[in-house]
C-alpha positions in Angstrom: 113.3 59.9 44.1 115.8 61.1 41.6 113.6 60.5 38.8 111.8 64.2 39.6 115.4 66.0 39.2 115.8 67.7 36.1 119.1 69.1 35.2 119.8 72.0 33.5 121.0 71.7 30.0 124.5 72.4 29.4 124.1 74.7 26.0 122.6 77.6 28.1 124.7 77.8 31.2 123.7 81.4 31.6 120.0 81.2 32.0 119.2 81.2 35.1 115.4 81.1 34.2 115.4 78.9 31.8 112.8 76.0 32.1 110.3 78.3 34.0 108.4 79.1 30.9 108.1 75.1 29.9 104.2 74.2 30.8 102.3 71.4 29.9 99.2 71.8 27.2 96.7 70.4 29.7 97.1 73.5 31.8 96.2 75.8 28.6 93.1 77.5 30.0 93.1 79.9 26.8 91.5 77.8 24.1 89.3 75.8 26.8 86.3 77.1 24.8 87.6 74.9 21.8 88.3 71.9 23.9 85.2 69.8 22.9 85.9 66.9 25.4 86.2 70.0 28.0 82.8 71.2 26.9 81.1 68.4 26.8 82.6 67.4 30.1 81.2 70.8 31.7 77.5 70.2 30.5 77.3 67.1 32.1 76.3 66.0 35.5 79.8 65.9 36.2 80.6 69.0 35.5 78.1 70.4 37.4 79.2 68.5 40.5 80.1 70.8 43.4 83.5 71.0 43.9 85.2 69.1 46.7 87.8 71.6 47.2 85.1 73.6 49.0 84.9 71.4 51.5 87.8 70.9 54.5 89.8 68.4 54.2 90.1 65.4 57.0 93.0 65.5 59.0 92.9 61.6 58.8 93.8 61.3 55.0 97.5 62.2 54.6 98.3 64.1 51.6 101.7 64.3 49.9 103.7 67.7 49.9 104.6 69.0 46.8 108.4 70.5 46.9 110.2 73.1 44.6 111.4 70.0 42.8 108.3 67.4 42.5 106.0 65.4 45.0 105.4 61.9 45.7 101.8 61.6 43.9 99.9 63.8 41.7 97.2 65.5 43.3 93.9 66.0 41.0 91.3 68.5 41.3 87.8 67.9 42.0 87.5 68.4 38.6 90.3 65.9 37.6 92.7 68.5 36.9 96.5 68.3 38.1 96.7 70.6 40.9 99.5 73.5 40.7 103.0 72.5 41.2 102.8 68.7 39.9 104.9 67.1 37.6 103.1 65.7 34.2 104.8 63.9 31.6 108.1 64.5 32.8 107.8 68.2 32.5 108.2 70.5 35.6 105.7 73.4 36.1 106.8 76.5 37.7 105.0 77.4 41.4 102.7 79.6 41.4 104.1 82.0 43.8 106.2 82.8 40.9 103.4 83.7 38.4 103.3 87.1 40.2 106.7 88.1 39.0 105.9 87.5 35.5 107.4 84.3 34.9 104.3 82.7 32.7 103.4 81.1 30.3 102.7 83.7 28.1 106.2 84.4 27.2 106.3 81.3 25.5 104.1 82.1 23.0 105.6 85.8 21.8 104.4 87.8 24.7 106.6 90.5 26.0 107.7 90.5 30.0 105.2 92.6 31.4 105.1 91.8 35.4 102.6 95.1 36.5 100.2 94.2 33.6 100.5 97.5 31.9 99.4 96.1 28.3 96.1 95.7 29.7 95.9 99.5 29.6 94.4 102.2 31.9 91.6 101.2 34.4 87.9 102.4 33.6 87.3 105.4 35.6 85.2 105.1 38.9 81.9 105.8 38.6 80.9 108.8 40.2 78.6 108.6 43.3 75.4 109.6 42.7 73.2 110.5 45.6 69.9 111.9 45.9 69.5 112.1 49.7 68.8 115.6 51.2 71.8 115.9 53.0 73.7 115.7 50.1 71.6 118.4 48.1 72.2 120.8 51.5 75.6 120.4 51.1 75.7 121.6 47.7 73.2 124.3 48.3 75.7 125.8 51.3 78.7 125.2 48.9 76.9 127.1 46.3 75.9 130.4 48.8 79.7 130.3 49.8 80.2 130.7 46.0 77.8 133.6 45.7 79.1 135.4 48.4 82.4 135.4 47.4 81.5 136.2 43.6 79.9 139.3 45.6 83.1 140.5 47.3 85.1 140.0 44.3 82.9 141.9 42.0 82.7 144.9 44.9 86.8 144.6 44.6 86.8 145.3 41.2 84.3 148.2 41.5 81.3 146.3 39.8 79.0 147.3 42.9 75.7 146.6 41.1 77.0 143.0 40.4 78.0 142.7 43.6 74.6 143.6 45.3 72.9 141.2 42.6 74.9 138.4 44.0 74.9 139.2 47.6 70.8 139.2 46.8 70.9 136.0 45.2 73.4 134.4 48.2 70.4 135.8 50.7 67.3 133.8 48.5 69.8 130.8 48.3 70.3 131.1 52.1 67.1 131.0 52.8 65.8 128.3 50.6 68.6 126.4 52.8 67.6 127.0 56.0 63.7 126.1 54.8 65.0 122.6 54.0 67.6 122.2 56.9 64.4 122.9 59.2 62.6 120.0 57.9 65.0 117.6 58.7 67.3 118.5 61.5 67.0 120.4 65.0 67.3 124.0 65.1 70.9 123.4 66.6 72.2 122.1 63.2 71.9 125.4 61.6 74.9 127.2 60.4 75.0 130.4 61.8 78.1 131.4 60.4 77.0 131.3 56.9 74.0 133.4 58.0 75.8 135.9 59.8 78.2 135.9 56.7 75.4 136.1 54.0 73.4 139.2 56.0 76.7 141.3 56.8 77.7 141.2 53.1 74.4 142.2 51.9 74.7 144.9 54.1 78.2 145.9 53.0 76.5 146.0 49.3 74.0 147.9 50.4 76.0 150.4 51.6 78.7 150.5 48.9 75.4 151.2 46.4 74.1 153.9 48.9 71.0 152.3 49.9 71.3 153.0 53.4 67.9 152.2 54.4 68.1 148.6 53.2 71.5 148.3 54.6 70.0 149.7 57.9 67.3 147.4 58.3 69.9 144.4 57.2 72.1 145.3 60.1 69.0 145.5 62.4 68.0 142.0 61.6 71.5 140.9 62.8 71.8 143.0 65.7 68.6 142.0 67.4 69.2 138.4 66.8 70.7 136.9 70.0 72.3 133.9 68.5 74.9 136.0 67.3 77.4 136.3 69.8 79.4 139.1 67.9 76.5 141.2 66.2 76.6 144.1 68.6 79.8 145.4 67.0 78.1 146.2 64.0 76.0 149.4 65.8 79.2 150.9 64.5 78.8 150.3 60.9 74.7 151.6 61.6 76.5 155.0 63.2 78.7 155.0 60.2 75.6 155.1 58.0 73.7 157.7 60.1 77.1 160.0 59.9 76.7 159.5 55.9 73.1 160.7 56.5 74.1 163.6 58.4 71.9 162.1 61.5 74.8 163.3 64.1 72.7 162.2 66.6 71.5 159.0 65.9 75.3 158.3 64.9 76.3 159.2 68.2 74.0 157.0 70.2 75.1 154.2 67.9 78.7 154.4 68.6 77.7 154.5 72.2 76.2 151.5 72.5 78.7 149.9 70.4 81.3 151.2 72.6 79.6 149.3 75.8 79.9 146.1 73.9 83.5 146.2 73.1 85.7 145.0 75.5 89.0 147.2 76.8 91.3 144.9 74.9 90.2 145.7 71.6 91.9 148.7 72.7 92.2 150.3 69.1 88.6 149.6 68.2 87.5 151.6 71.3 89.7 154.8 69.9 88.4 154.8 66.6 84.7 154.8 68.0 85.6 157.7 70.2 87.4 159.4 67.2 83.8 158.6 65.3 81.7 160.3 68.1 84.3 163.5 68.5 83.9 163.9 65.1 79.9 163.5 65.3 79.9 166.1 68.0 82.3 168.5 65.7 79.6 168.4 63.3 76.6 169.6 65.6 78.8 172.2 67.3 79.3 170.7 70.5 82.8 171.3 71.1 82.9 170.6 75.0 81.9 167.1 74.2 84.2 166.7 71.7 86.7 168.0 73.7 86.0 165.1 76.3 85.9 162.3 73.7 89.5 163.5 72.3 91.2 164.6 75.3 90.3 160.7 76.3 92.1 159.4 73.5 95.0 161.9 73.9 95.2 160.2 77.4 95.0 156.6 76.3 97.0 156.2 73.2 97.9 159.8 71.8 97.7 159.9 67.9 97.9 162.8 65.2 94.5 163.0 64.1 92.9 163.1 67.6 95.9 165.8 68.6 94.7 168.1 65.7 91.1 167.7 66.0 91.5 168.6 70.1 93.3 171.9 68.7 90.5 172.7 66.1 87.8 172.2 69.0 90.0 174.6 71.8 90.0 177.2 68.9 86.6 176.8 67.8 86.0 177.9 71.8 88.8 180.3 71.9 90.8 178.9 74.7 93.9 180.1 73.8 96.1 178.5 76.8 94.1 175.2 75.9 95.1 175.4 72.6 99.1 175.9 73.4 98.7 173.0 75.8 97.3 170.8 72.7 99.7 171.9 70.3 102.2 171.1 72.5 100.6 167.5 72.8 100.3 166.8 69.2 104.5 167.7 68.7 105.0 165.0 71.4 102.9 162.4 69.7 105.7 159.5 68.7 106.1 159.4 65.0 107.1 155.4 65.1 109.0 155.3 62.3 113.0 155.5 61.5 115.0 158.2 60.6 117.1 158.4 57.3 120.4 157.3 59.2 119.4 154.1 58.7 119.9 154.4 55.0 123.3 155.9 55.2 125.9 153.1 54.7 128.6 152.9 57.0 131.2 150.9 54.5 131.8 149.8 51.1 130.3 146.4 51.3 128.7 145.8 47.9 125.9 143.7 49.2 124.9 146.3 52.1 125.3 149.3 50.0 122.6 147.2 47.6 120.4 146.1 50.2 120.0 149.8 51.4 119.4 150.9 47.9 116.3 148.2 47.8 114.7 149.1 51.1 114.8 152.8 50.6 111.8 152.9 48.5 109.9 149.8 49.5 106.2 149.6 51.0 107.2 150.3 54.3 109.6 153.2 53.7 106.7 154.4 51.5 104.3 153.9 54.7 107.0 155.7 56.8 107.2 159.0 54.3 103.4 159.3 54.3 103.1 159.0 57.9 105.8 161.6 58.3 104.4 163.7 55.7 100.7 163.5 57.6 102.4 164.7 61.0 104.1 167.6 59.2 101.2 168.7 57.8 99.1 168.7 60.8 101.7 170.7 62.9 102.0 173.1 60.0 98.3 173.6 59.4 97.5 173.7 63.4 100.1 176.4 63.8 98.8 178.7 61.2 95.5 178.3 62.9 96.3 179.1 66.3 99.4 181.3 65.4 97.0 184.6 65.3 94.9 183.4 68.1 97.4 182.6 70.9 99.0 185.9 71.0 98.5 189.7 70.5 99.9 189.4 66.9 100.3 186.9 64.1 103.9 187.1 64.3 104.5 186.7 68.1 102.0 183.4 68.1 104.0 182.3 65.1 107.3 182.5 67.0 105.9 180.7 70.0 105.0 177.7 67.7 108.7 177.7 66.0 110.0 177.6 69.2 107.9 174.7 70.6 108.5 172.9 67.2 112.6 173.1 68.1 112.3 171.7 71.3 110.9 168.8 70.0 111.7 165.8 67.4 110.0 167.9 64.9 113.1 170.2 64.6 113.4 170.1 61.1 110.0 171.5 60.7 111.0 174.8 62.4 112.8 176.2 59.2 109.5 175.2 56.9 107.7 177.0 59.4 109.7 180.0 59.0 109.1 179.9 55.2 105.6 179.4 55.8 105.3 182.2 57.7 106.8 184.7 55.1 104.0 183.0 52.8 101.7 183.8 55.1 102.8 187.7 55.0 102.5 187.5 51.1 99.0 186.5 51.1 98.5 189.3 53.5 100.2 191.6 51.0 102.7 192.6 53.5 105.6 192.2 51.4 108.1 193.9 53.0 107.6 191.5 56.0 107.7 188.5 53.9 111.1 189.8 52.4 112.3 190.4 55.8 111.7 186.7 57.1 113.3 185.2 53.8 116.6 187.1 54.3 117.0 185.7 57.6 117.6 182.4 55.9 120.4 183.6 53.6 122.8 181.9 56.5 121.2 178.7 57.0 122.0 175.6 55.6 121.6 174.5 52.1 118.2 173.4 51.8 116.6 176.0 53.3 118.4 178.7 51.9 117.5 177.3 48.5 114.0 177.3 49.5 114.2 181.1 50.6 116.1 182.3 47.8 113.4 180.8 45.7 110.5 182.8 47.3 112.8 185.9 47.1 113.5 185.3 43.6 110.0 185.2 42.7 108.8 188.0 44.6 111.3 190.3 43.0 110.0 188.7 39.9 106.6 189.8 40.3 107.9 193.1 41.3 109.3 193.4 38.0 112.9 193.8 39.4 114.7 191.2 37.5 117.9 192.0 38.2 117.4 190.9 42.3 115.4 188.1 41.0 118.3 186.9 39.1 120.8 187.4 42.0 118.3 185.2 44.2 117.6 182.8 41.9 121.3 182.2 41.1 121.6 181.8 45.1 119.1 179.5 44.8 120.5 177.3 42.4 124.2 177.7 44.1 122.8 176.4 47.4 120.4 173.4 46.1 121.6 172.4 42.3 118.8 169.6 42.6 115.8 172.1 43.9 113.4 172.0 40.9 111.6 175.4 41.7 114.9 177.2 42.1 115.8 176.1 38.8 112.5 177.0 37.1 112.7 180.4 38.8 116.2 180.8 36.9 114.8 179.9 33.8 112.2 182.3 34.5 114.5 185.4 35.0 116.3 184.3 31.6 113.3 184.2 29.7 112.1 187.3 30.7 115.7 188.7 29.7 114.9 187.2 26.3 117.4 184.2 26.6 114.7 181.5 25.4 117.5 178.9 24.4 119.1 179.0 27.6 116.1 179.4 29.5 114.8 175.8 27.9 118.3 174.7 29.5 117.4 175.5 33.0 113.5 174.1 32.8 115.1 170.7 31.4 117.1 170.7 34.0 114.4 171.0 36.7 112.3 168.1 34.9 115.5 165.9 35.2 115.6 166.4 38.6 111.7 166.1 39.0 109.8 164.8 36.1 106.8 166.0 37.6 107.4 169.6 37.5 104.5 170.9 35.9 105.9 174.3 36.2 109.0 173.8 34.5 107.3 171.5 31.9 104.7 174.4 31.3 107.5 177.0 30.8 109.7 174.8 28.7 106.5 174.5 25.9 106.3 178.3 26.1 110.1 178.6 25.2 109.7 176.3 22.9 106.5 178.0 21.2 108.7 181.4 20.9 111.5 179.9 19.6 109.1 178.6 16.8 110.0 174.7 17.6 106.3 174.0 17.6 106.4 170.1 17.6 108.6 170.1 20.8 106.3 172.5 22.3 103.3 170.3 21.3 105.0 167.7 23.1 105.4 169.8 26.3 101.7 170.3 26.4 100.6 167.0 25.7 102.6 165.4 28.4 101.3 168.3 30.8 97.9 167.3 29.3 98.4 164.0 30.6 99.2 165.2 34.4 97.1 167.9 34.2 94.2 166.8 32.5 91.5 169.6 33.2 94.0 172.4 33.4 92.7 175.5 31.1 96.2 176.8 30.5 97.2 173.8 29.0 93.9 173.5 26.9 94.7 177.1 25.7 98.1 176.6 24.7 97.1 173.4 22.7 94.6 175.1 20.9 96.8 177.8 20.0 99.7 175.4 19.0 97.4 173.5 16.4 96.2 176.9 15.4 99.8 177.9 14.2 100.1 174.7 12.5 96.9 175.3 10.4 94.7 172.8 11.8 91.9 174.6 12.7 89.7 171.3 13.6 92.1 170.1 16.2 92.5 173.6 17.5 88.4 173.6 17.7 88.2 170.4 19.3 90.8 171.6 22.4 88.5 174.8 22.8 85.7 172.9 23.2 87.4 170.9 26.0 88.3 174.2 27.2 84.9 175.9 27.7 83.4 172.2 29.4 86.2 173.6 32.2 85.7 177.4 32.0 82.3 177.7 30.3 82.2 181.5 30.7 85.3 182.8 29.2 84.6 185.8 26.8 88.0 185.2 25.1 88.2 181.6 24.3 84.1 181.8 23.1 85.6 184.8 20.7 88.6 182.5 19.6 86.0 179.6 19.2 84.0 182.2 17.0 86.5 183.3 14.8 88.0 179.7 14.2 84.5 178.8 13.2 84.1 181.6 10.8 87.4 181.1 8.8 85.5 177.3 8.4 82.9 179.2 6.9 80.5 178.2 9.3 78.4 181.1 10.2 75.6 180.0 12.5 78.3 178.3 14.9 80.8 181.4 14.6 77.3 183.6 15.8 76.5 181.7 18.4 80.3 181.5 20.2 80.2 185.5 19.4 76.9 185.6 21.1 77.9 184.3 24.0 81.3 185.8 24.2 79.2 189.0 24.0 76.7 187.9 26.6 79.7 187.6 29.3 81.9 190.4 28.3 80.1 192.7 26.0 83.0 195.3 25.5 85.1 193.5 23.4 85.4 195.4 20.3 86.2 192.9 17.6 83.2 190.9 18.7 81.0 193.9 18.7 82.5 194.7 15.6 81.6 191.1 13.8 77.8 190.8 15.4 77.3 194.1 14.1 78.6 193.0 10.4 76.7 189.8 10.8 73.5 191.7 11.2 74.3 193.7 8.1 75.3 191.1 5.8 72.0 189.3 6.9 70.0 192.2 6.2 69.1 193.0 9.6 70.4 196.6 10.1 68.3 197.3 12.6 69.6 194.9 15.1 73.4 196.3 14.0 72.7 199.4 15.6 72.5 198.0 18.9 76.1 196.9 18.7 77.5 200.1 16.9 76.1 202.5 19.7 77.7 200.4 22.4 81.0 200.6 20.1 80.8 204.3 20.1 80.0 204.6 23.9 83.2 202.5 24.4 85.6 204.6 21.6 83.8 207.9 21.8 86.9 209.8 19.7 86.7 207.3 16.9 84.2 208.7 14.1 83.9 204.9 12.6 81.4 203.3 14.8 78.9 206.4 14.7 79.0 206.5 11.2 77.9 202.6 11.2 75.2 203.7 13.4 74.2 206.3 10.8 74.9 203.8 8.0 72.3 201.4 9.3 69.9 204.0 9.5 70.2 204.8 6.0 70.3 201.0 4.5 67.0 200.1 6.9 65.2 203.3 4.7 65.0 205.4 8.0 66.8 208.6 6.0 65.7 211.2 8.7 67.4 209.3 11.6 70.2 208.6 9.1 70.1 212.3 8.2 69.8 213.4 12.2 72.7 211.5 13.1 75.2 212.8 10.3 74.6 216.3 11.4 75.5 215.1 14.7 78.8 213.4 13.8 79.5 216.6 11.9 79.2 219.0 14.7 81.9 216.4 16.7 83.9 216.0 13.8 83.4 218.9 11.1 86.4 218.0 8.8 85.2 214.0 8.1 84.9 214.1 4.5 82.8 210.6 4.4 80.3 212.5 6.8 80.1 215.2 4.7 79.7 213.2 1.6 76.7 211.1 3.2 74.9 214.6 4.1 75.4 216.0 0.6 73.7 213.0 -0.8 70.9 212.6 1.6 70.0 216.2 1.5 70.2 216.0 -2.8 68.3 213.1 -2.3 65.3 214.4 -0.5 65.7 217.9 -1.6 66.8 219.9 1.1 68.0 223.6 0.9 71.6 223.0 3.2 73.0 220.8 0.3 74.4 223.6 -1.1 76.3 224.5 2.3 77.1 221.1 3.0 78.6 221.2 -0.9 81.1 224.0 0.0 82.1 222.7 3.3 82.7 219.1 1.5 85.0 221.1 -0.7 86.6 222.8 1.8 87.4 219.4 3.8 89.1 217.2 0.9 90.9 220.7 -0.1 92.5 220.3 3.7 92.8 216.6 3.1 95.0 217.2 0.1 97.2 219.5 1.6 97.9 217.4 4.5 98.7 214.6 2.3 101.4 216.8 0.3 102.3 218.0 3.3 103.4 214.2 4.1 
């Protein structure tokens, strides 16, 4: 038994795996192709025998078992080869179970240790499943329809409405093809109704976006009339919106009411919005009583600012003062649902807390709160201005009632703004004394209100050219609120009016530091720089202002004026051309364009713009003179007479224009008319030397007897003129 035991060699006691790579050459299967004896055996009938290992061995024939150390007898396979795990020629072969761990005979031939078989490289890719079944085709088609709908929505969000509609139509065509194929192989219950609904709804929405309302209504009708779409009835709201856009208010109301009937009370906000639309449609048709019913129902269920304001409008339209008061009180009682500024006030010096407060002061939620608050204030201010003259005997009494009502609400801060607005309304009514009295009441109020009132007072006195009072109130406004850009701008205006442009520019710049979008300060700063001859800085101001107000006529004119000062007529012309696209009938701008073209030598364009200027304002002497001179230069003296006669009518005391009329007659060869005109001029201006000279010349050329008389008068007039010069 000990003959099968092989002690480990003494020379390599630390090698735990010695002996595993020893193998019998008979087990080398890699060289079987070159083994002549094996190949010959494989070709014989012995090699073609079925293997005996395929059969289940009989239990009656005992088999000796091999252990890790060897076996009693050598086992052979059906091919006559030794079984795994046996010992041949005294060499022990490792167990097969160890081969998976990487201990193979390949290591003995110089191969690296590779238990995971990484040397064989990556596995070949799996073959793609190719299925030509109809079900697979329909799945692909359904996927394509979904992709088209998504692409349509993305194109709409990017503003490409035409592409969005094309994608929606293509999705509709593909979806119909999908339905046709599915009906051939499956029952109607298997149709994807959600996909059909999505495709039709998207198509209708794209029609609306492209203002193709008839097609949109047809598509919505397909959805609404299909009983298989359980929520199709809600789309009657969309149909009502289309009719509202088409100003078909009766149909809009009809569809809104049909939609309202199909929406359950659990969708409270949706029902309220539909009722608002119904009320607006009634207002459009002048049915104010029905509109009042809709808005009052909303105010009873869930009051909101828009419905409250519309209710006030309806009561104002029917002239019900008491109901206006009631509706106004309901409006100012609507909860604003915004946190007040107290949460932004830090109560300690904790750095982390202060940083957090600064961060949330201008986050998106804070912006929404400010917008909501601003909208509420706008509704209340507008409603107060609207109903003030109608609820009481006079505007002042009515406005005072509104102010008192606001003071008793949580919009108490608006009371002061309403008072200032009251003064502004007095200004619009040309009642300056009442405006001044109202504004002077704020001199003892808190700093913000005092600053606003003083700013308005300063502006009023500035308009009245009372610079001393304007300066006093401008100082009061600035001292009350140094961060009020309007107050700083007014202060700059008073300084500018007193001639100190440098100091005025400093006030304007301070106003811009407080509010970079204060367009009045930026415009006035440009004017100050222009006055100081700092042309580049003035140009920079007006270019910035142009970026904020791209179509402002005053800004465009100032830019053209600056480029003209910089002696760049081409740029000046470009800005003036933009200006006349905004104010095409401004005669001064048109004449300025004509002047620039004339300077550049383009007489035809100059003539065009001077003619346009004359058409809108035929009393501009400079334009009249240029047009008359143009016709004389082009040898059309008869046409020049019309312009010089108009100039003579405008300035009858100036002999120049009447002489030009007579000169035109003379140049055109109508000497008789010229003579008559000179005689008329001589009667009005008997001492005019030029007129007498032309009378002498014409009488001489025509051989008239009175030539001697005019010669005598001419000598006398020349003598008087010489004496006058000598006296000077």
